[in-house]
C-alpha positions, -999 to 999 in steps of 0.1 A, spaced: -517 409 -87 -537 403 -57 -526 409 -23 -542 421 10 -536 423 48 -561 429 76 -562 428 112 -593 417 122 -613 404 91 -620 369 77 -608 371 42 -630 352 15 -619 355 -21 -624 339 -53 -596 341 -77 -605 348 -111 -589 327 -139 -558 341 -152 -552 364 -120 -522 363 -101 -526 361 -61 -495 371 -42 -503 373 -5 -531 373 22 -526 378 57 -548 384 86 -542 385 125 -578 374 136 -599 357 111 -599 329 86 -588 328 51 -608 308 24 -592 309 -9 -613 298 -42 -591 285 -71 -602 279 -108 -601 241 -120 -564 234 -133 -548 265 -111 -510 262 -106 -488 278 -84 -461 273 -55 -479 277 -22 -468 287 11 -494 284 40 -494 290 77 -516 295 108 -505 297 146 -540 288 161 -561 270 134 -563 242 111 -554 239 70 -582 226 53 -578 215 14 -598 203 -14 -563 198 -31 -546 167 -20 -517 185 -1 -496 179 29 -502 196 59 -474 196 87 -478 203 121 -453 231 135 -425 213 159 -436 230 190 -467 246 197 -500 247 181 -493 257 143 -497 243 110 -480 247 76 -480 240 41 -454 243 14 -461 226 -18 -463 232 -55 -499 228 -70 -504 221 -107 -475 229 -129 -468 252 -106 -465 292 -111 -468 323 -93 -456 323 -52 -489 325 -32 -487 331 5 -513 328 30 -511 337 65 -532 340 98 -526 339 132 -560 331 148 -582 314 122 -583 285 101 -572 286 62 -592 266 34 -584 262 0 -610 253 -26 -616 242 -60 -643 257 -81 
């Protein structure tokens, strides 16, 4: 299981096939995660001051009040719960 928390770092992670990603959190930094082709997960993504960009066709929502963005969805056949969070930074979801 892969899990990490940082305060002032950008996080770039390439998830190996078969690995389980649990939680990635940072306060001041971007999060970029690259998944193998055919990956499946239940995804929860949020940023307060940033954007959410994705190579997957996913429905990003603007939070009702304030500048935040969030995303709650299932990718592929589903699977493990994956939580990605940042306060001041963007989140990018990439396919390999």
